[in-house]
Structure formats: structure tokens, C-alpha cells
mmCIF file as gemmi writes it, N, C-alpha and C atoms, coordinates in Angstrom:
data_model
loop_
_atom_site.group_PDB
_atom_site.id
_atom_site.type_symbol
_atom_site.label_atom_id
_atom_site.label_alt_id
_atom_site.label_comp_id
_atom_site.label_asym_id
_atom_site.label_entity_id
_atom_site.label_seq_id
_atom_site.pdbx_PDB_ins_code
_atom_site.Cartn_x
_atom_site.Cartn_y
_atom_site.Cartn_z
_atom_site.occupancy
_atom_site.B_iso_or_equiv
_atom_site.pdbx_formal_charge
_atom_site.auth_seq_id
_atom_site.auth_asym_id
_atom_site.pdbx_PDB_model_num
ATOM 1 N N . UNK Axp A 1 ? 0.85 -1.168 0 1 0 ? 1 A 1
ATOM 2 C CA . UNK Axp A 1 ? 0 0 0 1 0 ? 1 A 1
ATOM 3 C C . UNK Axp A 1 ? 0.902 1.239 0 1 0 ? 1 A 1
ATOM 4 N N . UNK Axp A 2 ? 0.557 2.185 -0.841 1 0 ? 2 A 1
ATOM 5 C CA . UNK Axp A 2 ? 1.371 3.391 -0.941 1 0 ? 2 A 1
ATOM 6 C C . UNK Axp A 2 ? 1.084 4.332 0.224 1 0 ? 2 A 1
ATOM 7 N N . UNK Axp A 3 ? 1.959 5.283 0.419 1 0 ? 3 A 1
ATOM 8 C CA . UNK Axp A 3 ? 1.758 6.263 1.494 1 0 ? 3 A 1
ATOM 9 C C . UNK Axp A 3 ? 0.515 7.111 1.221 1 0 ? 3 A 1
ATOM 10 N N . UNK Axp A 4 ? 0.238 7.379 -0.034 1 0 ? 4 A 1
ATOM 11 C CA . UNK Axp A 4 ? -0.959 8.155 -0.382 1 0 ? 4 A 1
ATOM 12 C C . UNK Axp A 4 ? -2.228 7.367 -0.027 1 0 ? 4 A 1
ATOM 13 N N . UNK Axp A 5 ? -2.215 6.073 -0.285 1 0 ? 5 A 1
ATOM 14 C CA . UNK Axp A 5 ? -3.365 5.235 0.064 1 0 ? 5 A 1
ATOM 15 C C . UNK Axp A 5 ? -3.552 5.157 1.576 1 0 ? 5 A 1
ATOM 16 N N . UNK Axp A 6 ? -2.454 5.081 2.301 1 0 ? 6 A 1
ATOM 17 C CA . UNK Axp A 6 ? -2.534 5.071 3.761 1 0 ? 6 A 1
ATOM 18 C C . UNK Axp A 6 ? -3.11 6.378 4.295 1 0 ? 6 A 1
ATOM 19 N N . UNK Axp A 7 ? -2.708 7.486 3.702 1 0 ? 7 A 1
ATOM 20 C CA . UNK Axp A 7 ? -3.262 8.78 4.105 1 0 ? 7 A 1
ATOM 21 C C . UNK Axp A 7 ? -4.749 8.855 3.818 1 0 ? 7 A 1
ATOM 22 N N . UNK Axp A 8 ? -5.167 8.29 2.678 1 0 ? 8 A 1
ATOM 23 C CA . UNK Axp A 8 ? -6.585 8.268 2.352 1 0 ? 8 A 1
ATOM 24 C C . UNK Axp A 8 ? -7.349 7.454 3.4 1 0 ? 8 A 1
ATOM 25 N N . UNK Axp A 9 ? -6.835 6.281 3.761 1 0 ? 9 A 1
ATOM 26 C CA . UNK Axp A 9 ? -7.499 5.455 4.766 1 0 ? 9 A 1
ATOM 27 C C . UNK Axp A 9 ? -7.572 6.159 6.118 1 0 ? 9 A 1
ATOM 28 N N . UNK Axp A 10 ? -6.506 6.821 6.483 1 0 ? 10 A 1
ATOM 29 C CA . UNK Axp A 10 ? -6.494 7.565 7.747 1 0 ? 10 A 1
ATOM 30 C C . UNK Axp A 10 ? -7.569 8.643 7.737 1 0 ? 10 A 1
ATOM 31 N N . UNK Axp A 11 ? -7.676 9.348 6.639 1 0 ? 11 A 1
ATOM 32 C CA . UNK Axp A 11 ? -8.681 10.396 6.494 1 0 ? 11 A 1
ATOM 33 C C . UNK Axp A 11 ? -10.092 9.805 6.539 1 0 ? 11 A 1
ATOM 34 N N . UNK Axp A 12 ? -10.297 8.719 5.824 1 0 ? 12 A 1
ATOM 35 C CA . UNK Axp A 12 ? -11.608 8.074 5.787 1 0 ? 12 A 1
ATOM 36 C C . UNK Axp A 12 ? -11.997 7.545 7.17 1 0 ? 12 A 1
ATOM 37 N N . UNK Axp A 13 ? -11.043 6.979 7.904 1 0 ? 13 A 1
ATOM 38 C CA . UNK Axp A 13 ? -11.316 6.507 9.267 1 0 ? 13 A 1
ATOM 39 C C . UNK Axp A 13 ? -11.75 7.668 10.162 1 0 ? 13 A 1
ATOM 40 N N . UNK Axp A 14 ? -11.085 8.795 10.026 1 0 ? 14 A 1
ATOM 41 C CA . UNK Axp A 14 ? -11.445 9.98 10.807 1 0 ? 14 A 1
ATOM 42 C C . UNK Axp A 14 ? -12.851 10.458 10.494 1 0 ? 14 A 1
ATOM 43 N N . UNK Axp A 15 ? -13.215 10.427 9.22 1 0 ? 15 A 1
ATOM 44 C CA . UNK Axp A 15 ? -14.562 10.846 8.828 1 0 ? 15 A 1
ATOM 45 C C . UNK Axp A 15 ? -15.615 9.896 9.398 1 0 ? 15 A 1
ATOM 46 N N . UNK Axp A 16 ? -15.361 8.617 9.313 1 0 ? 16 A 1
ATOM 47 C CA . UNK Axp A 16 ? -16.327 7.647 9.826 1 0 ? 16 A 1
ATOM 48 C C . UNK Axp A 16 ? -16.479 7.771 11.337 1 0 ? 16 A 1
ATOM 49 N N . UNK Axp A 17 ? -15.402 8.007 12.047 1 0 ? 17 A 1
ATOM 50 C CA . UNK Axp A 17 ? -15.47 8.195 13.493 1 0 ? 17 A 1
ATOM 51 C C . UNK Axp A 17 ? -16.27 9.453 13.826 1 0 ? 17 A 1
ATOM 52 N N . UNK Axp A 18 ? -16.066 10.521 13.037 1 0 ? 18 A 1
ATOM 53 C CA . UNK Axp A 18 ? -16.821 11.767 13.214 1 0 ? 18 A 1
ATOM 54 C C . UNK Axp A 18 ? -18.313 11.515 13.006 1 0 ? 18 A 1
ATOM 55 N N . UNK Axp A 19 ? -18.668 10.772 11.941 1 0 ? 19 A 1
ATOM 56 C CA . UNK Axp A 19 ? -20.074 10.476 11.661 1 0 ? 19 A 1
ATOM 57 C C . UNK Axp A 19 ? -20.7 9.677 12.799 1 0 ? 19 A 1
ATOM 58 N N . UNK Axp A 20 ? -19.951 8.732 13.352 1 0 ? 20 A 1
ATOM 59 C CA . UNK Axp A 20 ? -20.459 7.949 14.482 1 0 ? 20 A 1
ATOM 60 C C . UNK Axp A 20 ? -20.759 8.855 15.678 1 0 ? 20 A 1
ATOM 61 N N . UNK Axp A 21 ? -19.842 9.765 15.954 1 0 ? 21 A 1
ATOM 62 C CA . UNK Axp A 21 ? -20.014 10.688 17.074 1 0 ? 21 A 1
ATOM 63 C C . UNK Axp A 21 ? -21.236 11.571 16.872 1 0 ? 21 A 1
ATOM 64 N N . UNK Axp A 22 ? -21.4 12.106 15.671 1 0 ? 22 A 1
ATOM 65 C CA . UNK Axp A 22 ? -22.545 12.975 15.384 1 0 ? 22 A 1
ATOM 66 C C . UNK Axp A 22 ? -23.859 12.212 15.456 1 0 ? 22 A 1
ATOM 67 N N . UNK Axp A 23 ? -23.861 10.966 15.007 1 0 ? 23 A 1
ATOM 68 C CA . UNK Axp A 23 ? -25.068 10.148 15.103 1 0 ? 23 A 1
ATOM 69 C C . UNK Axp A 23 ? -25.422 9.902 16.569 1 0 ? 23 A 1
ATOM 70 N N . UNK Axp A 24 ? -24.434 9.627 17.387 1 0 ? 24 A 1
ATOM 71 C CA . UNK Axp A 24 ? -24.679 9.404 18.814 1 0 ? 24 A 1
ATOM 72 C C . UNK Axp A 24 ? -25.234 10.658 19.479 1 0 ? 24 A 1
ATOM 73 N N . UNK Axp A 25 ? -24.686 11.795 19.131 1 0 ? 25 A 1
ATOM 74 C CA . UNK Axp A 25 ? -25.188 13.057 19.68 1 0 ? 25 A 1
ATOM 75 C C . UNK Axp A 25 ? -26.63 13.297 19.245 1 0 ? 25 A 1
ATOM 76 N N . UNK Axp A 26 ? -26.928 13.014 18 1 0 ? 26 A 1
ATOM 77 C CA . UNK Axp A 26 ? -28.283 13.218 17.485 1 0 ? 26 A 1
ATOM 78 C C . UNK Axp A 26 ? -29.264 12.265 18.169 1 0 ? 26 A 1
ATOM 79 N N . UNK Axp A 27 ? -28.846 11.013 18.373 1 0 ? 27 A 1
ATOM 80 C CA . UNK Axp A 27 ? -29.733 10.053 19.041 1 0 ? 27 A 1
ATOM 81 C C . UNK Axp A 27 ? -30.111 10.531 20.431 1 0 ? 27 A 1
ATOM 82 N N . UNK Axp A 28 ? -29.162 11.112 21.132 1 0 ? 28 A 1
ATOM 83 C CA . UNK Axp A 28 ? -29.436 11.6 22.487 1 0 ? 28 A 1
ATOM 84 C C . UNK Axp A 28 ? -30.375 12.795 22.488 1 0 ? 28 A 1
ATOM 85 N N . UNK Axp A 29 ? -30.396 13.547 21.404 1 0 ? 29 A 1
ATOM 86 C CA . UNK Axp A 29 ? -31.226 14.748 21.339 1 0 ? 29 A 1
ATOM 87 C C . UNK Axp A 29 ? -32.625 14.477 20.787 1 0 ? 29 A 1
ATOM 88 N N . UNK Axp A 30 ? -32.81 13.349 20.119 1 0 ? 30 A 1
ATOM 89 C CA . UNK Axp A 30 ? -34.093 13.065 19.468 1 0 ? 30 A 1
ATOM 90 C C . UNK Axp A 30 ? -35.11 12.488 20.439 1 0 ? 30 A 1
ATOM 91 N N . UNK Axp A 31 ? -36.342 12.919 20.297 1 0 ? 31 A 1
ATOM 92 C CA . UNK Axp A 31 ? -37.44 12.38 21.091 1 0 ? 31 A 1
ATOM 93 C C . UNK Axp A 31 ? -38.241 11.354 20.293 1 0 ? 31 A 1
ATOM 94 N N . UNK Axp A 32 ? -38.33 11.539 18.991 1 0 ? 32 A 1
ATOM 95 C CA . UNK Axp A 32 ? -39.105 10.665 18.117 1 0 ? 32 A 1
ATOM 96 C C . UNK Axp A 32 ? -38.397 9.32 17.96 1 0 ? 32 A 1
ATOM 97 N N . UNK Axp A 33 ? -39.082 8.247 18.305 1 0 ? 33 A 1
ATOM 98 C CA . UNK Axp A 33 ? -38.47 6.918 18.284 1 0 ? 33 A 1
ATOM 99 C C . UNK Axp A 33 ? -38.109 6.463 16.867 1 0 ? 33 A 1
ATOM 100 N N . UNK Axp A 34 ? -38.916 6.824 15.875 1 0 ? 34 A 1
ATOM 101 C CA . UNK Axp A 34 ? -38.609 6.432 14.5 1 0 ? 34 A 1
ATOM 102 C C . UNK Axp A 34 ? -37.336 7.117 14.012 1 0 ? 34 A 1
ATOM 103 N N . UNK Axp A 35 ? -37.211 8.397 14.303 1 0 ? 35 A 1
ATOM 104 C CA . UNK Axp A 35 ? -35.997 9.119 13.922 1 0 ? 35 A 1
ATOM 105 C C . UNK Axp A 35 ? -34.792 8.572 14.67 1 0 ? 35 A 1
ATOM 106 N N . UNK Axp A 36 ? -34.985 8.294 15.94 1 0 ? 36 A 1
ATOM 107 C CA . UNK Axp A 36 ? -33.898 7.748 16.759 1 0 ? 36 A 1
ATOM 108 C C . UNK Axp A 36 ? -33.429 6.409 16.18 1 0 ? 36 A 1
ATOM 109 N N . UNK Axp A 37 ? -34.362 5.575 15.783 1 0 ? 37 A 1
ATOM 110 C CA . UNK Axp A 37 ? -34.039 4.283 15.191 1 0 ? 37 A 1
ATOM 111 C C . UNK Axp A 37 ? -33.282 4.453 13.871 1 0 ? 37 A 1
ATOM 112 N N . UNK Axp A 38 ? -33.727 5.399 13.061 1 0 ? 38 A 1
ATOM 113 C CA . UNK Axp A 38 ? -33.054 5.67 11.787 1 0 ? 38 A 1
ATOM 114 C C . UNK Axp A 38 ? -31.613 6.122 12.009 1 0 ? 38 A 1
ATOM 115 N N . UNK Axp A 39 ? -31.417 7.017 12.953 1 0 ? 39 A 1
ATOM 116 C CA . UNK Axp A 39 ? -30.07 7.516 13.244 1 0 ? 39 A 1
ATOM 117 C C . UNK Axp A 39 ? -29.206 6.403 13.845 1 0 ? 39 A 1
ATOM 118 N N . UNK Axp A 40 ? -29.823 5.54 14.628 1 0 ? 40 A 1
ATOM 119 C CA . UNK Axp A 40 ? -29.085 4.415 15.193 1 0 ? 40 A 1
ATOM 120 C C . UNK Axp A 40 ? -28.603 3.484 14.081 1 0 ? 40 A 1
ATOM 121 N N . UNK Axp A 41 ? -29.436 3.253 13.082 1 0 ? 41 A 1
ATOM 122 C CA . UNK Axp A 41 ? -29.038 2.431 11.939 1 0 ? 41 A 1
ATOM 123 C C . UNK Axp A 41 ? -27.886 3.082 11.179 1 0 ? 41 A 1
ATOM 124 N N . UNK Axp A 42 ? -27.939 4.405 11.038 1 0 ? 42 A 1
ATOM 125 C CA . UNK Axp A 42 ? -26.834 5.107 10.369 1 0 ? 42 A 1
ATOM 126 C C . UNK Axp A 42 ? -25.549 4.966 11.166 1 0 ? 42 A 1
ATOM 127 N N . UNK Axp A 43 ? -25.645 5.078 12.475 1 0 ? 43 A 1
ATOM 128 C CA . UNK Axp A 43 ? -24.46 4.923 13.326 1 0 ? 43 A 1
ATOM 129 C C . UNK Axp A 43 ? -23.865 3.522 13.175 1 0 ? 43 A 1
ATOM 130 N N . UNK Axp A 44 ? -24.724 2.52 13.119 1 0 ? 44 A 1
ATOM 131 C CA . UNK Axp A 44 ? -24.244 1.15 12.946 1 0 ? 44 A 1
ATOM 132 C C . UNK Axp A 44 ? -23.573 0.974 11.583 1 0 ? 44 A 1
ATOM 133 N N . UNK Axp A 45 ? -24.148 1.583 10.557 1 0 ? 45 A 1
ATOM 134 C CA . UNK Axp A 45 ? -23.559 1.489 9.216 1 0 ? 45 A 1
ATOM 135 C C . UNK Axp A 45 ? -22.179 2.137 9.196 1 0 ? 45 A 1
ATOM 136 N N . UNK Axp A 46 ? -22.047 3.294 9.842 1 0 ? 46 A 1
ATOM 137 C CA . UNK Axp A 46 ? -20.743 3.955 9.884 1 0 ? 46 A 1
ATOM 138 C C . UNK Axp A 46 ? -19.737 3.132 10.681 1 0 ? 46 A 1
ATOM 139 N N . UNK Axp A 47 ? -20.206 2.421 11.703 1 0 ? 47 A 1
ATOM 140 C CA . UNK Axp A 47 ? -19.32 1.529 12.453 1 0 ? 47 A 1
ATOM 141 C C . UNK Axp A 47 ? -18.836 0.391 11.56 1 0 ? 47 A 1
ATOM 142 N N . UNK Axp A 48 ? -19.73 -0.155 10.745 1 0 ? 48 A 1
ATOM 143 C CA . UNK Axp A 48 ? -19.347 -1.225 9.824 1 0 ? 48 A 1
ATOM 144 C C . UNK Axp A 48 ? -18.316 -0.733 8.814 1 0 ? 48 A 1
ATOM 145 N N . UNK Axp A 49 ? -18.543 0.453 8.288 1 0 ? 49 A 1
ATOM 146 C CA . UNK Axp A 49 ? -17.606 1.026 7.313 1 0 ? 49 A 1
ATOM 147 C C . UNK Axp A 49 ? -16.251 1.257 7.982 1 0 ? 49 A 1
ATOM 148 N N . UNK Axp A 50 ? -16.268 1.799 9.196 1 0 ? 50 A 1
ATOM 149 C CA . UNK Axp A 50 ? -15.032 2.031 9.942 1 0 ? 50 A 1
ATOM 150 C C . UNK Axp A 50 ? -14.261 0.715 10.123 1 0 ? 50 A 1
ATOM 151 N N . UNK Axp A 51 ? -14.991 -0.326 10.519 1 0 ? 51 A 1
ATOM 152 C CA . UNK Axp A 51 ? -14.352 -1.631 10.728 1 0 ? 51 A 1
ATOM 153 C C . UNK Axp A 51 ? -13.762 -2.181 9.43 1 0 ? 51 A 1
ATOM 154 N N . UNK Axp A 52 ? -14.468 -2.002 8.341 1 0 ? 52 A 1
ATOM 155 C CA . UNK Axp A 52 ? -13.978 -2.474 7.047 1 0 ? 52 A 1
ATOM 156 C C . UNK Axp A 52 ? -12.706 -1.729 6.648 1 0 ? 52 A 1
ATOM 157 N N . UNK Axp A 53 ? -12.72 -0.424 6.805 1 0 ? 53 A 1
ATOM 158 C CA . UNK Axp A 53 ? -11.544 0.372 6.468 1 0 ? 53 A 1
ATOM 159 C C . UNK Axp A 53 ? -10.366 0.006 7.363 1 0 ? 53 A 1
ATOM 160 N N . UNK Axp A 54 ? -10.638 -0.16 8.655 1 0 ? 54 A 1
ATOM 161 C CA . UNK Axp A 54 ? -9.595 -0.521 9.602 1 0 ? 54 A 1
ATOM 162 C C . UNK Axp A 54 ? -8.992 -1.879 9.252 1 0 ? 54 A 1
ATOM 163 N N . UNK Axp A 55 ? -9.847 -2.769 8.778 1 0 ? 55 A 1
ATOM 164 C CA . UNK Axp A 55 ? -9.387 -4.097 8.387 1 0 ? 55 A 1
ATOM 165 C C . UNK Axp A 55 ? -8.423 -4.073 7.202 1 0 ? 55 A 1
ATOM 166 N N . UNK Axp A 56 ? -8.465 -3.02 6.412 1 0 ? 56 A 1
ATOM 167 C CA . UNK Axp A 56 ? -7.561 -2.893 5.279 1 0 ? 56 A 1
ATOM 168 C C . UNK Axp A 56 ? -6.134 -2.579 5.72 1 0 ? 56 A 1
ATOM 169 N N . UNK Axp A 57 ? -6.009 -2.085 6.927 1 0 ? 57 A 1
ATOM 170 C CA . UNK Axp A 57 ? -4.673 -1.767 7.439 1 0 ? 57 A 1
ATOM 171 C C . UNK Axp A 57 ? -4.027 -3.024 7.915 1 0 ? 57 A 1
């Protein structure tokens, strides 16, 4: 893997971690259970993506 590819993965991991954090913050602020469930699914998807990217290292 080239250094440029490693930098891309590092950047992508940071973005996915940021998305997870924002989803968690939104879940805590939401009162509507349907919206909360939707955001929880998004958080899980970002966790899966993070794990996949991390696995490439």
C-alpha cells in the first residue's frame, strides 16, 4: 500500500469516526423513536464502514 493510500485510509477513518459521534449526539437529542431508530441504523452502518476500512490496514 502506498503512502498516499494510507493517508486516504487515515482520512476516511477519521470521517467515519466523526459520523459515528454525530449520530450518537443526534440520538441523544431526538425524542421521536422512529428518527432515533433511523439515526441508530446510520451509526451502525458507519461503524461497519469504519471496521472495514480498519481491516484494510
